[in-house]
C-alpha positions as semicolon CSV with decimal commas, in nm:
position;residue;x (nm);y (nm);z (nm)
1;M;2,539;3,506;-0,250
2;T;2,453;3,300;-0,557
3;L;2,182;3,038;-0,541
4;S;2,276;2,690;-0,655
5;S;2,066;2,528;-0,926
6;Q;1,813;2,272;-0,827
7;R;1,782;1,924;-0,968
8;R;1,468;1,856;-1,167
9;Y;1,221;1,624;-0,999
10;L;0,872;1,472;-1,029
11;H;0,609;1,360;-0,788
12;P;0,440;1,019;-0,859
13;L;0,090;1,021;-0,996
14;P;-0,175;0,828;-0,802
15;D;-0,110;0,449;-0,820
16;E;0,196;0,505;-1,045
17;T;0,469;0,247;-1,014
18;F;0,836;0,339;-1,020
19;D;0,872;0,185;-1,367
20;E;0,581;0,388;-1,501
21;L;0,730;0,704;-1,355
22;A;1,067;0,619;-1,512
23;M;0,902;0,588;-1,853
24;R;0,724;0,922;-1,803
25;A;1,040;1,094;-1,685
26;L;1,283;0,958;-1,938
27;P;1,086;0,853;-2,249
28;E;1,393;0,874;-2,468
29;L;1,548;0,569;-2,289
30;E;1,430;0,212;-2,305
31;P;1,217;0,132;-1,998
32;S;1,471;-0,084;-1,811
33;K;1,752;0,172;-1,859
34;A;1,523;0,458;-1,752
35;S;1,423;0,268;-1,435
36;E;1,784;0,182;-1,348
37;Q;1,895;0,542;-1,412
38;L;1,631;0,681;-1,178
39;K;1,702;0,420;-0,912
40;S;2,069;0,525;-0,906
41;W;1,963;0,888;-0,849
42;N;1,694;0,808;-0,586
43;L;1,845;0,558;-0,340
44;H;1,650;0,728;-0,062
45;I;1,326;0,577;-0,196
46;F;1,463;0,223;-0,190
47;L;1,630;0,244;0,146
48;R;1,319;0,321;0,345
49;R;1,049;0,092;0,200
50;P;0,996;-0,199;-0,037
51;P;1,127;-0,138;-0,388
52;G;0,889;0,028;-0,630
53;V;0,646;0,153;-0,365
54;L;0,587;0,528;-0,411
55;L;0,399;0,787;-0,206
56;G;0,242;1,093;-0,361
57;S;0,467;1,310;-0,146
58;D;0,786;1,146;-0,276
59;I;1,036;1,359;-0,463
60;V;1,189;1,162;-0,748
61;F;1,497;1,324;-0,903
62;I;1,500;1,296;-1,281
63;E;1,853;1,425;-1,342
64;D;2,206;1,346;-1,227
65;P;2,311;1,514;-0,901
66;A;2,628;1,650;-1,062
């Protein structure tokens, strides 16, 4: 049985906002594009609490699920 590859992810730093995490994860993109890209890959974060609120235990995917 072959293991599937895992998506890369980050955990938020203490008091880090979603926009700050996006800039850290995708520094090659402009901040608004980085944030929108991460939001599209991490809908689970925005469905369960107010937008932009992160917990230290959150898993934030930093690459496309494909």
